N, C-alpha and C positions, 0 to 999 in steps of 0.2 A: 846802625847799618841797615837793619830791616826797613826802617822808616825811609831811609835814603833810597833804598832799592825800590820801595813802593812809589816814591815820588819820581824816580827815574823811569820806572815802567809806565806810570801814568803819563808822564811827559812824552815818552817815546810813542805811546798809543795816540796821544793828542796830535803829535807832530805827524804821525802817519796818516791820520784822518784828514788833517789840514792839507797835507801833500796830495792826498787822493782827491779831495774837493777841488784843489787848485788845478790839478791835472784834468779833471772832468770839465771844469770851467774853461780852461784853455782849449780843450778839444771842441767844446761847443762853439766857442768864439771862432776857432779856425774853420769849423765846418759850415758856419752860417753863410759866408760868401759863396761857397760851393752850392749850398742848398738854394740860395737866391738865384744863382745862375741856372740851376736845374729847373727851378720854378719858372723862370723867365722863358727857358726853352720850351717847357710844357705849355705855357701860355701862348707862345708864338705858334706852336703846332696847332693848338685848339683854335686860335684866331684864324690861321690860314685855312683850316678845314671848314670853319664856319663861313669864311669869305668865299670859298669855292662853292659851298652849298647855296649861298646867297646869289652868287653869279649864275648858277645853274637855274635857280628859281626865277630870276629876272629874265633869263633867256626863254624859259618855258612860258612865262607870263606873256612876253612879247609875241611869241609864236601863237599862243592861244587867242590873244586879242586880234591878231591878224587873221586867224581862221574864222573867228566870230564875225569880223567885218566882211570877209569874203563871203561867208555864208549868208549874212544879212543882205549883201548886194545881190547874190544869186536868187534868194527868195523874193526880193523886191522885183527883179526882172521877171521871174515866173508869175508873180502877182499881176504885173502890168500886162503880160501876155494873156493871162486868164481873163482879165477885165476887157482886153481888146477883143476877145472871142465871146464876150457876153456872159462869162461865168464869174460869179461873185465868189472869191476865195473865202475859206472859213476865217473867222476872227482869230487873231493871234492869241497865244496864251497871255495871261495877265502879266507875267514877268516881262514878256516881250513888249506888251503895250506900255508898261511902266518905263522900260528903257527908251522906247520911242518918245515918250512924253518928257522924260527927265535927262536922258543921256547917261544915266548911271545904272 
């Protein structure tokens, strides 16, 4: 009887562990689609934020390019006026000379 009781106790403990493992596995399997949905939502939020930042940077870049072009035109007009009055303007900085040569 004692031996039978030990086998029964051991079998009950093994069954309880197996049930606990199965319950945990089922919980993980059930939680995975929810976790994937949460990950997808987080990814979409991050993507949208980055897209907004990218659009803002593009707008700022366009604005700065337009400002540089306008300023270059203005300086060109002033240079023409100075030369028309017999005044030789100072040489442009090297970076400006490089841009005038290469367009970059």
